[in-house]
Biopython code that builds the backbone (N, CA, C, O; Angstrom):
import numpy as np
from Bio.PDB.StructureBuilder import StructureBuilder

atoms = [
    (1, "MET", "N", (-32.152, -23.041, 4.851)),
    (1, "MET", "CA", (-32.197, -22.446, 3.397)),
    (1, "MET", "C", (-33.406, -21.310, 3.128)),
    (1, "MET", "O", (-34.597, -21.612, 3.044)),
    (2, "LYS", "N", (-32.887, -19.977, 3.012)),
    (2, "LYS", "CA", (-34.185, -19.533, 2.721)),
    (2, "LYS", "C", (-33.916, -18.902, 1.032)),
    (2, "LYS", "O", (-32.930, -18.704, 0.321)),
    (3, "LEU", "N", (-35.218, -18.759, 0.921)),
    (3, "LEU", "CA", (-35.215, -17.953, -0.950)),
    (3, "LEU", "C", (-36.430, -17.405, -0.701)),
    (3, "LEU", "O", (-37.440, -17.715, -0.069)),
    (4, "ALA", "N", (-35.822, -15.951, -1.784)),
    (4, "ALA", "CA", (-36.577, -14.557, -1.570)),
    (4, "ALA", "C", (-36.729, -14.437, -3.024)),
    (4, "ALA", "O", (-36.454, -15.291, -3.867)),
    (5, "SER", "N", (-37.281, -13.076, -3.229)),
    (5, "SER", "CA", (-36.863, -12.514, -4.599)),
    (5, "SER", "C", (-37.415, -11.095, -4.470)),
    (5, "SER", "O", (-38.302, -10.901, -3.639)),
    (6, "LEU", "N", (-36.925, -9.999, -5.288)),
    (6, "LEU", "CA", (-37.001, -9.025, -5.396)),
    (6, "LEU", "C", (-37.591, -8.070, -6.259)),
    (6, "LEU", "O", (-37.490, -6.844, -6.313)),
    (7, "THR", "N", (-38.482, -9.229, -7.183)),
    (7, "THR", "CA", (-39.159, -9.098, -7.985)),
    (7, "THR", "C", (-40.355, -9.446, -7.924)),
    (7, "THR", "O", (-41.190, -8.815, -8.573)),
    (8, "ASN", "N", (-40.700, -10.456, -7.186)),
    (8, "ASN", "CA", (-42.482, -11.456, -7.137)),
    (8, "ASN", "C", (-42.672, -10.606, -5.955)),
    (8, "ASN", "O", (-41.931, -10.005, -5.177)),
    (9, "GLN", "N", (-44.126, -10.800, -6.128)),
    (9, "GLN", "CA", (-45.053, -9.841, -5.275)),
    (9, "GLN", "C", (-44.597, -8.549, -4.290)),
    (9, "GLN", "O", (-44.354, -8.378, -3.096)),
    (10, "ILE", "N", (-44.633, -7.693, -5.605)),
    (10, "ILE", "CA", (-44.519, -6.297, -5.587)),
    (10, "ILE", "C", (-45.828, -5.690, -5.001)),
    (10, "ILE", "O", (-46.991, -5.794, -5.391)),
    (11, "GLU", "N", (-45.271, -5.006, -3.915)),
    (11, "GLU", "CA", (-46.265, -4.113, -3.590)),
    (11, "GLU", "C", (-45.820, -2.580, -3.276)),
    (11, "GLU", "O", (-44.773, -2.279, -2.704)),
    (12, "SER", "N", (-46.933, -1.540, -3.813)),
    (12, "SER", "CA", (-46.182, -0.148, -3.873)),
    (12, "SER", "C", (-47.673, 0.040, -2.874)),
    (12, "SER", "O", (-48.523, -0.688, -2.360)),
    (13, "LYS", "N", (-47.394, 1.321, -2.974)),
    (13, "LYS", "CA", (-48.248, 2.180, -2.214)),
    (13, "LYS", "C", (-48.572, 3.762, -3.197)),
    (13, "LYS", "O", (-47.938, 4.005, -4.224)),
    (14, "THR", "N", (-49.402, 4.481, -2.769)),
    (14, "THR", "CA", (-49.746, 5.981, -3.343)),
    (14, "THR", "C", (-49.121, 6.620, -2.353)),
    (14, "THR", "O", (-48.316, 7.483, -2.703)),
    (15, "ASP", "N", (-49.262, 6.442, -1.285)),
    (15, "ASP", "CA", (-48.765, 7.796, -0.603)),
    (15, "ASP", "C", (-47.248, 7.779, 0.187)),
    (15, "ASP", "O", (-46.711, 8.835, 0.519)),
    (16, "LYS", "N", (-46.697, 6.597, 0.415)),
    (16, "LYS", "CA", (-45.547, 6.429, 0.962)),
    (16, "LYS", "C", (-44.839, 5.159, -0.187)),
    (16, "LYS", "O", (-45.465, 4.652, -1.117)),
    (17, "PRO", "N", (-43.082, 4.783, 0.274)),
    (17, "PRO", "CA", (-42.644, 4.015, -0.331)),
    (17, "PRO", "C", (-43.489, 2.542, 0.740)),
    (17, "PRO", "O", (-44.223, 2.662, 1.721)),
    (18, "ALA", "N", (-43.054, 1.398, 0.118)),
    (18, "ALA", "CA", (-43.282, 0.284, 0.339)),
    (18, "ALA", "C", (-42.178, -0.837, 1.136)),
    (18, "ALA", "O", (-41.379, -1.596, 0.587)),
    (19, "ILE", "N", (-42.331, -0.727, 2.010)),
    (19, "ILE", "CA", (-41.523, -1.773, 2.591)),
    (19, "ILE", "C", (-41.371, -3.409, 3.259)),
    (19, "ILE", "O", (-41.857, -3.738, 4.341)),
    (20, "SER", "N", (-40.607, -4.297, 2.373)),
    (20, "SER", "CA", (-40.576, -5.918, 2.798)),
    (20, "SER", "C", (-40.007, -6.512, 2.948)),
    (20, "SER", "O", (-39.361, -7.086, 2.071)),
    (21, "VAL", "N", (-39.921, -6.718, 4.180)),
    (21, "VAL", "CA", (-38.666, -7.667, 4.445)),
    (21, "VAL", "C", (-38.297, -8.984, 3.878)),
    (21, "VAL", "O", (-38.746, -9.934, 4.519)),
    (22, "LEU", "N", (-37.573, -9.282, 2.812)),
    (22, "LEU", "CA", (-37.232, -10.546, 2.019)),
    (22, "LEU", "C", (-36.568, -11.615, 2.661)),
    (22, "LEU", "O", (-37.063, -12.742, 2.671)),
    (23, "LEU", "N", (-35.222, -11.290, 3.330)),
    (23, "LEU", "CA", (-34.791, -12.285, 4.312)),
    (23, "LEU", "C", (-34.034, -11.878, 5.932)),
    (23, "LEU", "O", (-33.276, -10.909, 5.983)),
    (24, "ASP", "N", (-34.248, -12.491, 6.868)),
    (24, "ASP", "CA", (-33.845, -12.326, 8.254)),
    (24, "ASP", "C", (-33.485, -13.263, 8.744)),
    (24, "ASP", "O", (-34.307, -14.029, 9.246)),
    (25, "ASN", "N", (-31.909, -13.582, 8.777)),
    (25, "ASN", "CA", (-31.033, -14.907, 8.997)),
    (25, "ASN", "C", (-30.365, -14.404, 10.388)),
    (25, "ASN", "O", (-30.677, -13.557, 11.225)),
    (26, "ASP", "N", (-29.460, -15.186, 10.259)),
    (26, "ASP", "CA", (-28.334, -15.172, 11.695)),
    (26, "ASP", "C", (-27.222, -13.953, 10.995)),
    (26, "ASP", "O", (-26.627, -13.162, 11.727)),
    (27, "PHE", "N", (-27.060, -13.951, 9.489)),
    (27, "PHE", "CA", (-26.203, -12.672, 9.274)),
    (27, "PHE", "C", (-26.327, -11.557, 9.133)),
    (27, "PHE", "O", (-25.480, -10.733, 9.478)),
    (28, "HIS", "N", (-27.326, -11.314, 8.636)),
    (28, "HIS", "CA", (-28.112, -9.915, 8.100)),
    (28, "HIS", "C", (-29.419, -9.627, 7.715)),
    (28, "HIS", "O", (-30.139, -10.603, 7.924)),
    (29, "LYS", "N", (-30.046, -8.629, 7.212)),
    (29, "LYS", "CA", (-31.538, -8.516, 6.871)),
    (29, "LYS", "C", (-31.668, -7.876, 5.465)),
    (29, "LYS", "O", (-31.049, -6.821, 5.321)),
    (30, "GLU", "N", (-32.396, -8.360, 4.368)),
    (30, "GLU", "CA", (-31.988, -7.677, 2.927)),
    (30, "GLU", "C", (-33.501, -7.464, 2.950)),
    (30, "GLU", "O", (-34.237, -8.412, 3.221)),
    (31, "ILE", "N", (-33.960, -6.328, 2.692)),
    (31, "ILE", "CA", (-35.329, -5.161, 2.738)),
    (31, "ILE", "C", (-35.052, -4.960, 1.461)),
    (31, "ILE", "O", (-34.023, -4.982, 0.785)),
    (32, "ARG", "N", (-36.615, -4.680, 1.186)),
    (32, "ARG", "CA", (-36.653, -4.421, -0.316)),
    (32, "ARG", "C", (-37.900, -3.074, -0.124)),
    (32, "ARG", "O", (-39.063, -3.190, 0.261)),
    (33, "ILE", "N", (-37.209, -1.912, -0.517)),
    (33, "ILE", "CA", (-38.396, -0.738, -0.804)),
    (33, "ILE", "C", (-38.694, -0.906, -2.259)),
    (33, "ILE", "O", (-38.078, -1.416, -3.196)),
    (34, "CYS", "N", (-40.091, -0.180, -2.103)),
    (34, "CYS", "CA", (-41.037, -0.163, -3.896)),
    (34, "CYS", "C", (-40.385, 1.527, -3.857)),
    (34, "CYS", "O", (-39.729, 1.757, -2.841)),
    (35, "PHE", "N", (-40.459, 2.230, -4.458)),
    (35, "PHE", "CA", (-41.311, 3.400, -4.657)),
    (35, "PHE", "C", (-41.663, 3.703, -5.962)),
    (35, "PHE", "O", (-41.295, 3.292, -7.063)),
    (36, "LYS", "N", (-42.549, 4.605, -5.531)),
    (36, "LYS", "CA", (-43.457, 5.649, -6.908)),
    (36, "LYS", "C", (-42.704, 6.683, -7.278)),
    (36, "LYS", "O", (-42.248, 7.292, -6.311)),
    (37, "GLU", "N", (-42.390, 7.125, -8.368)),
    (37, "GLU", "CA", (-41.896, 8.132, -8.774)),
    (37, "GLU", "C", (-42.413, 9.257, -7.628)),
    (37, "GLU", "O", (-43.493, 9.209, -7.039)),
    (38, "GLY", "N", (-41.376, 10.273, -7.465)),
    (38, "GLY", "CA", (-41.593, 11.375, -6.383)),
    (38, "GLY", "C", (-42.122, 10.876, -5.053)),
    (38, "GLY", "O", (-42.955, 11.498, -4.395)),
    (39, "GLN", "N", (-41.556, 9.642, -4.672)),
    (39, "GLN", "CA", (-41.774, 9.036, -3.607)),
    (39, "GLN", "C", (-40.727, 9.316, -2.899)),
    (39, "GLN", "O", (-39.726, 9.244, -3.611)),
    (40, "LEU", "N", (-40.319, 9.804, -1.075)),
    (40, "LEU", "CA", (-39.183, 9.680, -0.229)),
    (40, "LEU", "C", (-39.486, 9.134, 0.245)),
    (40, "LEU", "O", (-40.561, 8.542, 0.343)),
    (41, "MET", "N", (-37.844, 9.157, 1.134)),
    (41, "MET", "CA", (-37.737, 8.453, 2.402)),
    (41, "MET", "C", (-36.957, 9.966, 2.729)),
    (41, "MET", "O", (-35.970, 10.465, 2.187)),
    (42, "LYS", "N", (-37.948, 10.543, 4.000)),
    (42, "LYS", "CA", (-37.155, 11.810, 5.106)),
    (42, "LYS", "C", (-35.380, 11.278, 5.584)),
    (42, "LYS", "O", (-35.021, 10.115, 5.771)),
    (43, "ALA", "N", (-34.671, 12.306, 5.668)),
    (43, "ALA", "CA", (-33.481, 12.181, 6.289)),
    (43, "ALA", "C", (-33.425, 11.403, 7.604)),
    (43, "ALA", "O", (-33.994, 11.729, 8.645)),
    (44, "HIS", "N", (-32.871, 10.628, 7.462)),
    (44, "HIS", "CA", (-32.554, 9.953, 8.776)),
    (44, "HIS", "C", (-31.023, 9.239, 9.029)),
    (44, "HIS", "O", (-30.327, 9.416, 8.029)),
    (45, "LYS", "N", (-30.552, 8.734, 9.740)),
    (45, "LYS", "CA", (-29.456, 8.086, 10.316)),
    (45, "LYS", "C", (-29.794, 6.136, 10.648)),
    (45, "LYS", "O", (-30.850, 5.644, 11.045)),
    (46, "THR", "N", (-28.212, 5.258, 10.238)),
    (46, "THR", "CA", (-28.467, 4.449, 11.356)),
    (46, "THR", "C", (-27.594, 3.900, 11.864)),
    (46, "THR", "O", (-26.610, 3.752, 11.140)),
    (47, "GLY", "N", (-27.499, 3.356, 13.251)),
    (47, "GLY", "CA", (-26.724, 3.334, 14.210)),
    (47, "GLY", "C", (-25.794, 1.732, 13.689)),
    (47, "GLY", "O", (-25.321, 0.927, 14.491)),
    (48, "PHE", "N", (-25.736, 1.619, 12.206)),
    (48, "PHE", "CA", (-24.771, 0.249, 11.582)),
    (48, "PHE", "C", (-24.365, 0.613, 10.100)),
    (48, "PHE", "O", (-24.782, 1.745, 9.852)),
    (49, "PRO", "N", (-23.923, 0.242, 9.385)),
    (49, "PRO", "CA", (-23.477, -0.022, 8.053)),
    (49, "PRO", "C", (-24.624, 0.119, 7.500)),
    (49, "PRO", "O", (-25.622, 0.241, 8.211)),
    (50, "ILE", "N", (-24.690, 0.128, 6.452)),
    (50, "ILE", "CA", (-25.693, -0.653, 5.621)),
    (50, "ILE", "C", (-25.607, -0.578, 3.892)),
    (50, "ILE", "O", (-25.111, 0.427, 3.384)),
    (51, "VAL", "N", (-25.950, -1.332, 3.309)),
    (51, "VAL", "CA", (-25.579, -1.235, 1.364)),
    (51, "VAL", "C", (-26.976, -0.781, 1.336)),
    (51, "VAL", "O", (-27.931, -1.135, 2.028)),
    (52, "VAL", "N", (-26.865, 0.314, 0.132)),
    (52, "VAL", "CA", (-27.982, -0.176, -0.800)),
    (52, "VAL", "C", (-27.899, -0.189, -2.350)),
    (52, "VAL", "O", (-27.313, 0.592, -3.099)),
    (53, "GLU", "N", (-28.557, -1.158, -2.596)),
    (53, "GLU", "CA", (-28.421, -1.635, -4.252)),
    (53, "GLU", "C", (-29.635, -0.867, -5.119)),
    (53, "GLU", "O", (-30.703, -0.854, -4.507)),
    (54, "ILE", "N", (-29.654, -0.352, -6.175)),
    (54, "ILE", "CA", (-30.501, 0.194, -6.987)),
    (54, "ILE", "C", (-30.940, -0.697, -8.063)),
    (54, "ILE", "O", (-30.524, -0.575, -9.216)),
    (55, "PHE", "N", (-31.947, -1.773, -7.619)),
    (55, "PHE", "CA", (-32.410, -2.823, -8.626)),
    (55, "PHE", "C", (-33.178, -2.221, -10.008)),
    (55, "PHE", "O", (-32.839, -2.446, -11.169)),
    (56, "GLU", "N", (-33.912, -1.682, -9.710)),
    (56, "GLU", "CA", (-34.835, -1.042, -10.970)),
    (56, "GLU", "C", (-35.239, 0.325, -10.637)),
    (56, "GLU", "O", (-35.829, 0.684, -9.618)),
    (57, "GLY", "N", (-34.757, 1.212, -11.850)),
    (57, "GLY", "CA", (-35.292, 2.578, -11.373)),
    (57, "GLY", "C", (-34.125, 4.030, -10.957)),
    (57, "GLY", "O", (-32.916, 4.046, -10.731)),
    (58, "ALA", "N", (-34.742, 4.679, -10.981)),
    (58, "ALA", "CA", (-33.602, 5.365, -10.222)),
    (58, "ALA", "C", (-33.868, 6.644, -9.102)),
    (58, "ALA", "O", (-34.957, 7.204, -8.977)),
    (59, "ILE", "N", (-32.851, 6.920, -8.455)),
    (59, "ILE", "CA", (-33.055, 7.450, -6.695)),
    (59, "ILE", "C", (-31.959, 8.422, -6.971)),
    (59, "ILE", "O", (-30.857, 8.074, -7.397)),
    (60, "ASP", "N", (-32.301, 9.653, -6.712)),
    (60, "ASP", "CA", (-31.640, 10.538, -6.130)),
    (60, "ASP", "C", (-31.344, 9.968, -4.556)),
    (60, "ASP", "O", (-32.257, 9.458, -3.907)),
    (61, "PHE", "N", (-30.049, 10.100, -4.046)),
    (61, "PHE", "CA", (-29.745, 9.570, -2.436)),
    (61, "PHE", "C", (-28.445, 11.006, -1.935)),
    (61, "PHE", "O", (-27.466, 11.559, -2.436)),
    (62, "GLY", "N", (-28.930, 11.042, -1.173)),
    (62, "GLY", "CA", (-28.757, 12.448, -0.505)),
    (62, "GLY", "C", (-27.596, 12.139, 0.533)),
    (62, "GLY", "O", (-27.940, 11.222, 1.279)),
    (63, "VAL", "N", (-26.168, 12.687, 0.841)),
    (63, "VAL", "CA", (-25.611, 12.041, 1.744)),
    (63, "VAL", "C", (-24.968, 13.387, 2.265)),
    (63, "VAL", "O", (-24.079, 13.867, 1.562)),
    (64, "GLU", "N", (-25.299, 13.995, 3.340)),
    (64, "GLU", "CA", (-25.038, 15.050, 4.133)),
    (64, "GLU", "C", (-24.789, 16.016, 3.249)),
    (64, "GLU", "O", (-23.663, 16.483, 3.080)),
    (65, "ASN", "N", (-25.885, 16.407, 2.583)),
    (65, "ASN", "CA", (-26.056, 17.431, 1.770)),
    (65, "ASN", "C", (-25.468, 17.674, 0.120)),
    (65, "ASN", "O", (-25.583, 18.670, -0.595)),
    (66, "GLU", "N", (-24.739, 16.218, -0.184)),
    (66, "GLU", "CA", (-24.210, 15.607, -1.500)),
    (66, "GLU", "C", (-25.785, 14.974, -1.810)),
    (66, "GLU", "O", (-26.579, 14.680, -0.917)),
    (67, "VAL", "N", (-26.068, 14.821, -3.404)),
    (67, "VAL", "CA", (-26.866, 14.142, -4.077)),
    (67, "VAL", "C", (-26.668, 13.532, -4.970)),
    (67, "VAL", "O", (-26.499, 14.168, -6.010)),
    (68, "PHE", "N", (-26.589, 12.041, -5.040)),
    (68, "PHE", "CA", (-26.142, 10.999, -5.729)),
    (68, "PHE", "C", (-26.961, 10.628, -6.554)),
    (68, "PHE", "O", (-27.976, 10.228, -5.985)),
    (69, "SER", "N", (-27.040, 10.538, -8.064)),
    (69, "SER", "CA", (-27.805, 10.168, -8.657)),
    (69, "SER", "C", (-27.453, 8.860, -9.389)),
    (69, "SER", "O", (-26.698, 8.685, -10.346)),
    (70, "LEU", "N", (-28.317, 7.848, -8.575)),
    (70, "LEU", "CA", (-28.087, 6.663, -8.560)),
    (70, "LEU", "C", (-29.232, 5.269, -9.626)),
    (70, "LEU", "O", (-30.271, 4.651, -9.396)),
    (71, "LYS", "N", (-28.847, 5.301, -10.074)),
    (71, "LYS", "CA", (-30.048, 4.615, -11.305)),
    (71, "LYS", "C", (-29.321, 2.550, -10.928)),
    (71, "LYS", "O", (-28.349, 2.224, -10.247)),
    (72, "ARG", "N", (-30.345, 1.606, -11.738)),
    (72, "ARG", "CA", (-30.335, 0.087, -11.905)),
    (72, "ARG", "C", (-28.856, 0.049, -11.801)),
    (72, "ARG", "O", (-27.973, 0.736, -12.315)),
    (73, "GLY", "N", (-28.847, -1.160, -10.821)),
    (73, "GLY", "CA", (-27.114, -1.744, -10.796)),
    (73, "GLY", "C", (-26.133, -1.032, -10.010)),
    (73, "GLY", "O", (-25.015, -1.512, -9.827)),
    (74, "ASP", "N", (-26.499, 0.136, -9.512)),
    (74, "ASP", "CA", (-25.591, 0.981, -8.628)),
    (74, "ASP", "C", (-25.856, 0.576, -7.177)),
    (74, "ASP", "O", (-26.958, 0.452, -6.644)),
    (75, "LEU", "N", (-24.560, 0.377, -6.594)),
    (75, "LEU", "CA", (-24.871, 0.488, -5.083)),
    (75, "LEU", "C", (-23.939, 1.632, -4.516)),
    (75, "LEU", "O", (-23.102, 2.347, -5.067)),
    (76, "ILE", "N", (-24.334, 1.553, -3.377)),
    (76, "ILE", "CA", (-24.034, 2.669, -2.459)),
    (76, "ILE", "C", (-23.368, 1.984, -0.476)),
    (76, "ILE", "O", (-24.155, 1.504, 0.340)),
    (77, "SER", "N", (-22.553, 2.079, -0.335)),
    (77, "SER", "CA", (-22.429, 1.715, 1.585)),
    (77, "SER", "C", (-22.456, 3.238, 1.889)),
    (77, "SER", "O", (-22.565, 4.297, 1.270)),
    (78, "LEU", "N", (-22.270, 2.715, 3.399)),
    (78, "LEU", "CA", (-22.358, 4.081, 4.492)),
    (78, "LEU", "C", (-22.311, 3.491, 5.530)),
    (78, "LEU", "O", (-23.027, 2.529, 5.807)),
    (79, "ASP", "N", (-21.627, 3.888, 6.109)),
    (79, "ASP", "CA", (-20.985, 3.536, 7.924)),
    (79, "ASP", "C", (-22.246, 4.665, 8.675)),
    (79, "ASP", "O", (-23.019, 5.472, 8.157)),
    (80, "PRO", "N", (-21.958, 4.193, 10.350)),
    (80, "PRO", "CA", (-23.081, 4.462, 11.035)),
    (80, "PRO", "C", (-23.331, 6.077, 10.928)),
    (80, "PRO", "O", (-22.367, 6.694, 10.474)),
    (81, "HIS", "N", (-24.244, 6.695, 11.206)),
    (81, "HIS", "CA", (-24.591, 7.892, 11.451)),
    (81, "HIS", "C", (-24.287, 8.813, 10.666)),
    (81, "HIS", "O", (-24.220, 10.003, 10.977)),
    (82, "ILE", "N", (-23.993, 8.158, 9.150)),
    (82, "ILE", "CA", (-24.322, 9.487, 8.448)),
    (82, "ILE", "C", (-25.420, 8.956, 8.179)),
    (82, "ILE", "O", (-25.762, 7.776, 8.113)),
    (83, "VAL", "N", (-26.465, 10.809, 7.884)),
    (83, "VAL", "CA", (-27.192, 10.761, 7.696)),
    (83, "VAL", "C", (-27.131, 11.159, 6.063)),
    (83, "VAL", "O", (-26.218, 11.729, 5.465)),
    (84, "HIS", "N", (-28.550, 10.611, 5.493)),
    (84, "HIS", "CA", (-29.201, 10.273, 4.303)),
    (84, "HIS", "C", (-30.521, 10.054, 3.342)),
    (84, "HIS", "O", (-31.196, 9.227, 3.954)),
    (85, "ASP", "N", (-31.003, 10.300, 2.488)),
    (85, "ASP", "CA", (-32.575, 10.462, 2.237)),
    (85, "ASP", "C", (-32.228, 10.106, 0.947)),
    (85, "ASP", "O", (-31.136, 9.997, 0.390)),
    (86, "LEU", "N", (-33.780, 9.889, 0.447)),
    (86, "LEU", "CA", (-33.541, 9.219, -0.396)),
    (86, "LEU", "C", (-35.146, 9.382, -1.523)),
    (86, "LEU", "O", (-36.264, 8.945, -1.250)),
    (87, "LYS", "N", (-34.793, 10.014, -2.559)),
    (87, "LYS", "CA", (-36.217, 10.115, -3.457)),
    (87, "LYS", "C", (-36.130, 9.917, -5.064)),
    (87, "LYS", "O", (-35.487, 10.385, -6.003)),
    (88, "ALA", "N", (-37.074, 9.024, -4.858)),
    (88, "ALA", "CA", (-37.664, 8.241, -6.209)),
    (88, "ALA", "C", (-37.723, 9.102, -7.480)),
    (88, "ALA", "O", (-38.562, 9.983, -7.288)),
    (89, "ILE", "N", (-37.121, 9.215, -8.813)),
    (89, "ILE", "CA", (-37.373, 10.140, -9.874)),
    (89, "ILE", "C", (-37.640, 9.245, -10.541)),
    (89, "ILE", "O", (-37.490, 9.561, -11.721)),
    (90, "LYS", "N", (-38.084, 7.913, -10.380)),
    (90, "LYS", "CA", (-38.973, 7.470, -11.483)),
    (90, "LYS", "C", (-39.360, 5.676, -9.956)),
    (90, "LYS", "O", (-38.794, 5.073, -9.044)),
    (91, "GLU", "N", (-40.607, 5.702, -10.692)),
    (91, "GLU", "CA", (-40.445, 4.183, -9.676)),
    (91, "GLU", "C", (-39.486, 2.954, -9.868)),
    (91, "GLU", "O", (-39.176, 2.325, -10.879)),
    (92, "SER", "N", (-39.221, 2.863, -8.906)),
    (92, "SER", "CA", (-37.896, 2.081, -8.348)),
    (92, "SER", "C", (-38.366, 0.841, -7.340)),
    (92, "SER", "O", (-39.338, 0.796, -6.586)),
    (93, "ILE", "N", (-37.381, -0.098, -7.584)),
    (93, "ILE", "CA", (-37.021, -0.983, -6.504)),
    (93, "ILE", "C", (-35.720, -0.882, -5.654)),
    (93, "ILE", "O", (-34.715, -0.818, -6.361)),
    (94, "VAL", "N", (-35.528, -0.857, -4.548)),
    (94, "VAL", "CA", (-34.472, -0.758, -3.718)),
    (94, "VAL", "C", (-33.892, -1.648, -3.145)),
    (94, "VAL", "O", (-34.297, -1.646, -1.983)),
    (95, "ARG", "N", (-32.918, -2.681, -3.350)),
    (95, "ARG", "CA", (-32.364, -3.388, -1.977)),
    (95, "ARG", "C", (-31.836, -3.155, -1.152)),
    (95, "ARG", "O", (-30.781, -2.870, -1.719)),
    (96, "LEU", "N", (-31.520, -2.922, 0.470)),
    (96, "LEU", "CA", (-31.373, -2.334, 1.912)),
    (96, "LEU", "C", (-31.063, -3.287, 2.336)),
    (96, "LEU", "O", (-31.993, -4.032, 2.648)),
    (97, "SER", "N", (-29.519, -3.838, 2.604)),
    (97, "SER", "CA", (-28.704, -4.526, 3.248)),
    (97, "SER", "C", (-28.476, -4.136, 4.402)),
    (97, "SER", "O", (-27.738, -3.162, 4.546)),
    (98, "LEU", "N", (-29.129, -4.881, 5.699)),
    (98, "LEU", "CA", (-28.905, -3.999, 6.952)),
    (98, "LEU", "C", (-28.460, -5.173, 8.001)),
    (98, "LEU", "O", (-28.858, -6.336, 7.940)),
    (99, "SER", "N", (-27.561, -4.647, 8.967)),
    (99, "SER", "CA", (-26.748, -5.580, 9.597)),
    (99, "SER", "C", (-27.608, -6.237, 10.620)),
    (99, "SER", "O", (-28.510, -5.461, 10.938)),
    (100, "LYS", "N", (-27.692, -7.648, 11.414)),
    (100, "LYS", "CA", (-28.655, -8.566, 11.798)),
    (100, "LYS", "C", (-28.566, -7.864, 13.385)),
    (100, "LYS", "O", (-29.062, -8.435, 14.356)),
    (101, "HIS", "N", (-27.854, -6.541, 13.482)),
    (101, "HIS", "CA", (-28.318, -5.618, 15.011)),
    (101, "HIS", "C", (-29.146, -5.170, 14.676)),
    (101, "HIS", "O", (-30.187, -5.468, 15.262)),
    (102, "ASP", "N", (-29.206, -4.350, 13.732)),
    (102, "ASP", "CA", (-30.367, -3.275, 13.140)),
    (102, "ASP", "C", (-31.350, -3.708, 12.968)),
    (102, "ASP", "O", (-31.430, -4.799, 12.403)),
    (103, "ALA", "N", (-32.944, -2.750, 13.553)),
    (103, "ALA", "CA", (-33.888, -3.142, 13.673)),
    (103, "ALA", "C", (-34.937, -2.489, 11.733)),
    (103, "ALA", "O", (-34.908, -1.429, 11.108)),
    (104, "THR", "N", (-35.709, -3.894, 11.494)),
    (104, "THR", "CA", (-36.476, -3.521, 10.510)),
    (104, "THR", "C", (-37.734, -2.106, 10.871)),
    (104, "THR", "O", (-38.141, -1.224, 10.115)),
    (105, "SER", "N", (-37.936, -2.279, 11.750)),
    (105, "SER", "CA", (-38.565, -1.498, 12.220)),
    (105, "SER", "C", (-38.716, 0.017, 12.358)),
    (105, "SER", "O", (-39.593, 0.880, 12.319)),
    (106, "ARG", "N", (-36.876, -0.167, 12.613)),
    (106, "ARG", "CA", (-36.528, 1.485, 12.461)),
    (106, "ARG", "C", (-36.639, 2.209, 10.936)),
    (106, "ARG", "O", (-36.642, 3.423, 10.736)),
    (107, "VAL", "N", (-36.719, 1.245, 10.011)),
    (107, "VAL", "CA", (-36.386, 1.942, 8.113)),
    (107, "VAL", "C", (-37.999, 2.130, 8.549)),
    (107, "VAL", "O", (-38.309, 3.280, 8.236)),
    (108, "LYS", "N", (-39.253, 1.366, 9.211)),
    (108, "LYS", "CA", (-40.565, 1.476, 8.590)),
    (108, "LYS", "C", (-40.772, 2.876, 9.307)),
    (108, "LYS", "O", (-41.289, 3.839, 8.740)),
    (109, "LYS", "N", (-40.322, 2.884, 10.584)),
    (109, "LYS", "CA", (-40.692, 4.199, 11.072)),
    (109, "LYS", "C", (-39.912, 5.284, 9.700)),
    (109, "LYS", "O", (-40.765, 5.678, 8.905)),
    (110, "VAL", "N", (-38.971, 5.594, 9.497)),
    (110, "VAL", "CA", (-38.490, 6.942, 8.339)),
    (110, "VAL", "C", (-39.670, 7.235, 7.438)),
    (110, "VAL", "O", (-39.825, 8.454, 7.367)),
    (111, "ILE", "N", (-40.554, 6.569, 6.728)),
    (111, "ILE", "CA", (-41.659, 6.425, 6.179)),
    (111, "ILE", "C", (-42.823, 7.195, 6.947)),
    (111, "ILE", "O", (-43.544, 7.857, 6.200)),
    (112, "HIS", "N", (-43.020, 7.217, 7.794)),
    (112, "HIS", "CA", (-44.274, 7.414, 8.525)),
    (112, "HIS", "C", (-44.366, 8.876, 8.646)),
    (112, "HIS", "O", (-45.326, 9.388, 9.222)),
]
sb = StructureBuilder()
sb.init_structure("model")
sb.init_model(0)
sb.init_chain("A")
sb.init_seg("    ")
for serial, (resi, resn, name, xyz) in enumerate(atoms, 1):
    if name == "N":
        sb.init_residue(resn, " ", resi, " ")
    sb.init_atom(name, np.array(xyz, "f"), 0.0, 1.0, " ", f" {name:<3s}", serial, name[0])
structure = sb.get_structure()
C-alpha cells in the first residue's frame, strides 16, 4: 500500500510549474503539477494515454488548435500522440495520471 496527498507539501516555483511524483506502482504513475497564475507547459505529446484532472484552480487546455477551459473537478483524457499544452488561468493543482510505461522525466522536460 502507498499513500499520497494532492494537498500536502505543496511546492510552487515562480519561474515554472512544480512537478511531484505522488505514486509510482506496477499499474500507473500519479503526478501533481502546481501552477502559479500564468505559468504554462508548452505544446507536447506522449506515447501513451493520459488522464488530467483539475484538482484546484483553472487551466486553459489546448488540444490540436482547440482550447478547453477546465476548472476544478474537470477531467480530460487523451490518446497517445495528441499535441496539447496547458496554461494556468489562476493558481492551480493538476493531477496527471500516466501509464506505467510512460516516463516522469518526459513530463519534467516539458517545463524546461
